[in-house]
N, C-alpha and C positions, 0 to 999 in steps of 0.2 A: 434427488433434491439438492438444491444449492446450500452452501454453508457460509457462515460468517467467520472471517479470520481477522485477527489483530496483527498488523505488521508494525514492528518498531525498528529503529536504527539509531546508532550512536556515532556513526562515522562523521557526520556533519551535524554540528550543534550551534546554538547561538541564534542571533537574529537572522531572519530570512530563511529558516529551515523548517522542515517538517520533522517531528519526532515520532509520529505514529499515524496510522491510517487503518480504518476498518473497511474491508472489502468483501464483496459477495463473489464467490467462485465455487467451482465444482470440486476442486482439489486443492491441497496445500501447495502443490507445485504451480498450479494456475495462479493462486494468490501471490506467490512469491515473486513472480515477474511483474506484477502490477505496481504502479507508482501513484503517489498522491494526486497528480494532475490527471489521472485517468489513462495514461499511456500503458501499454501492455508489454513493453520491452525496454530493457536497459540500453539497448543500442539506438533506439529511435526516439527516446525521451529527450526533448529539448526544453520544455517548459520548466521542469524541475531540476535542471542541471545545476549542481552545486548545492541544492537544497535537500537532497535525499541521498541515500547510499549509492555509490557508483557500481557496486557489485552485489549480486544476489546473496553471496555468502556473508555479507555484512548486515543482512536483514534477518530478524527473528520473527517466526510465524507462530501464532498461537490460535488454535481452534477455539471459537467461542460458542458455536451451536448452529442449529439449522436456521436457514433464512426463511422468512415468510415468502410465499409463492409470488407475491407482487414485486419483490425486489429483483431488479435486473441482474442477471448473471454477468460476471466480469465488470462490475461497477464499483465505484468508490461510494461507500455509505457515509463516511464521516472521516475528516482528517484533522490533525492538530498541527497548526502552523504557528511558529514563533515569530511574529511580526516585529519589526524594529523601529 
């Protein structure tokens, strides 16, 4: 069954940045490489460049619980964006 994870970062803050995102993934490692724009890799993410952590080690992952079956695996459920 898929799980929900809260990802947070403090590397980039202020206007035009994401501070957190909830994702649906099978494992914490799968969740860790996800980004608020839906990309699944730190290397290929362009949309969120400068608005999210640049390295996986700068992201904190917290397990929230089991996901409902209708939530797509490897998807962004909700994100927090600090608009300017």
